N, C-alpha and C positions, 0 to 999 in steps of 0.2 A: 163368118164375121171377118171383115177386111181390116178393121182397126186393131191396134195392138191390145192384147188382153192385159187387164190390170187387176191386181189383188192387193188388198190392204189387210194386214194382221194387226189387230189392236191388242196391246199387252199392258200389263200393269207396271212392270218394273224392267230395267235393263237386266238381262239374263233370261227373262221369260221367253223371249223370241227364240232363244237357242235351245231351250228345253222343251218347247211345245211347237211342233210343226216346222222345225228348222230344215229338215231334209226335204220336206215338201216345197218349201220356199226355194231352196237351192236348185231343186229339180226344175221348177217353173222358170227360174231365172235362166237356166241353161237352155230352155226352150224359147227364150225371147220374151217371156212375160215380164211386165213391169211390176215389181213387188215393192211395197212400201210398208214399213213397220211404224206404227203409231205407238209411242211409249208414253203412257199417261203420267208417270212420276219419275223422279230422278233416282229413286232407291236410296234416299238420304238416310233413312232409318233402318236399312237392312243391316243385319249382323254380319260380321266377318266370319264366314262359315268354313273357310279353308284354314285348317289348323296351322299350316305353314306360315300363314300371314298374320295370325292373331297376335296381338300385342305390339304390332308395328305402330309407333306413335304417329308417323306421317299419314299412314292410311286412315287411322282413326280420326285424325283432325281434318283430313281432306277427302273424306269418303265420297262426297258428291262428285268432285272432280275426277277421282280415281274411277268411279263407276261410269262416268261419262266417257273416259278414255277407253275403258274395257268395251263399252257399247260400240264405240267407233271401230275398234279392232274386229269385233264380232260381225258388225255390219259389212265390213269390207270382205271378210272371209265368206260370208253368205252371198255377197253380191247384191244385196238389197239396198234400197234407200231407207232413210229413217228420219222421223220427225218427233220432237218432244211436244207433248201437250202442255207441259209446264206446271203440273200439279206436284204437291209435296207428299212424299211417302207417308202413309199412316202408321207404319210399323205393325207388328203382329202382337196384339195385347195378350198377355199371359197372366195367369193367376185366377183365384177363385175368392171373391168375385173378380171379373175382368175389370181392369182399370179403364177409365174413360179414354177415348181417342184424343190425341193432341189437337189443340185448337189450330185451325187453318189447314188441316190435312185433307187429302183427296177424298177420303170416305165421308167427310162431313160437308163437302161441297153440295150445293143445290144441284140435283140431278139434271133438271132442265137446262140450267145455265152451263153446267159442264158439258152436257151433250152438244150445246151450241158450238163449243170449241172443236169437237169432233166433226160436227156437220160442216164447218168451214173447211176442214181438211179433206173431207169426202168430196165436197164440191170442187175443190181445187184439183185433187188427184183423179177423181172420177173412176173409182174401182168398180169392176163388174162383180167381184166377190169380196166379202169381208169375212174374216175369221176372228172369233173372240172366245169368251168363256161362257159356260152355262150359268144358270141362276145361283148355283152353289160356288161359283168362282173356280171350279175345278177342285179347289180346296178352300175352306172358308176364311181366307185372308180378306180383310175389309176392302183392300184395294182391288182385289180380283172381283169381288162382288160388285163394287162400284163400276169397274170396267164393263161388266155385263150390263149393268143398268144403263149406262150412257150409250153403249153400243146399240142396244135395242131401240132406245129413243131416236138415236141418230139415223139408224137404218130407215125407220119409218118417216123421219122428218126431212131427210136430205133431198128427197124428190118433190117435196111439197112447197110450192112457191109462197104459200101463206105463212109458213113457219121459218123463222130465222131469216127474214129477207135481207138482213145486213150481212149474211154469211156467203153471199155470192149466188150465181145462177144455179137453179136446182139440178140435182143429178140423182137418179135412182139406182142404187146397186141392185143387182138381180138375185143374188143368193147370199145367205148368211149362215155360217157354220160355227159350231162349238168345237174347240179342240178337245179331243177325247183320247189322247195318246196313252194316258194311264188308265187302262181298262183291264177287266178281269181276263178276257180272252187272251190278250197278248201276254199278260203276266203269267197266267197258267201255262201257256205254251212254252215260254222261255224257261220257266221253273222245271217243267217236265223234261225238257231237252237237256238241261244241265244234270238233273238227277240221273237220267238214263245214261249219260256219259260218265257217271261217277264223279261229277264235279259238285262243288258246294253252290247252293243257290242263295242269292240274297233276298229271295221273294217269299220264303216260307212263312215268315211271321205276317207279312202283308196279307197273304192268302187266308191265313187263319182268322184274321180280323176283318176280312173284306165285307162280310154282311153287316158288321157294326159300323164300318165306315160309310156304307150305303152309296158306293160309287157306280153301281151298274147303270149304264145308259144305253140308249138305242143307237148303236153304231150303224151309220148309213153309208159311209164313204171310206174306202180303203185305197189310199194313194200309193202306188208302187214307187218306192224311192230309195231302195237299198243301196244303189250306187252312190248315194249322197250321205250315207251315215257317217262316213269319216269327216266330211265337211261339217256336218252337224256337231260332231264331237270336238273338232278344232274350234268352232265358234263358242261352244260351251266352255271349253278350257280357257278361252280368252277372258272370260269373266272370273279372273283369278281369285278375287276376294270371296266369291260365292261357291266355287267348285274346286274340290281337291282332285287333281288328276289321278290320284291313287285311290279314290273313294268309290262308293257304291255305284255311281253312274256308269262306271266302265268295267264292271266285273263280268259281264257276259262277252265272251270273245266275239269279235266282229263276224267271223265266218258263221257262227251259230246264229247270230242275229239275222244275217242275210238269208240263211237257209230256212230258218224256222218262222220268222215274222218280218217279211221284207216291206211292210207298209207302215204308213202313219194313218191314224183313224180320226174320223170326224163325225159329228152329228149334224145333219142338215136341219136347221131350225126354221128358216124362211126361204122360200123360193118363189120368184115371179115368173119362172119358166117351167115348162113341163119336164119332169124327171122320171127316171125309172130306177128304182132302188133294188139292190145296192149299187153304188157308183164306184168308179175307180178314178174319177177326175172331178176336181172342184168346179171346173168349167163345163161339165156335162150339161147339155141343153142350151149353152150359150155359144159355143164354138160355131154351131151350124145355123144360128139365127141370123 
């Protein structure tokens, strides 16, 4: 393929791009791939998860602007482009019974209509590969599930001239992947490595509850990107309201991560090119076409 390769990562909130597939994106950027993050919502209803910033009245009052600034910093660290789809964060409902979702939020948008916004961006950017979430959202946040829904509709519709004719000239992406970085294989391998070295593992409770969580998926694609783990972590830390730099995300020493599990994982959900699984490249089958 002589034209520049392009990848679009569709995410629900600012910070998702840095916790899911960030090292992969940084790797591809370093190789000259054009990478665009499509962020569905502004994260307006996200809690301040970093205990060091909780109770800050400015942040609480201006959370939308603060998270947009964090996104800009993370985007620059990763070297990617980024666009907002412009929807409003749905929040994560809690309680029994669960409260209704707030009026006007992303998860209550009409799926076909919201997919049209993504179709327009796909037709403008013309990605060969799209990454998104599985039908469970990776975890059952209503915005993650909605992100999955619109991504699936948009992947099928973007190349169809009969659908969304107002959204620009048709463009058909060739492959669609689900982010599956939180998987049992990786978690078990890192847990075992820490225990073998006499270190405390943050994953013991996760592994005990894994069957209840029901997270096992078909991992098809393992992208080697260990050289970009530090960039991933810097991008994640840029989302200061969401990430405690002294928290659980960073408890596994970098040298152990690189040695034990040097990849990020994906599940190939749709492909219009021939593939041979497992893969080590999201563009496998595209580069040589």
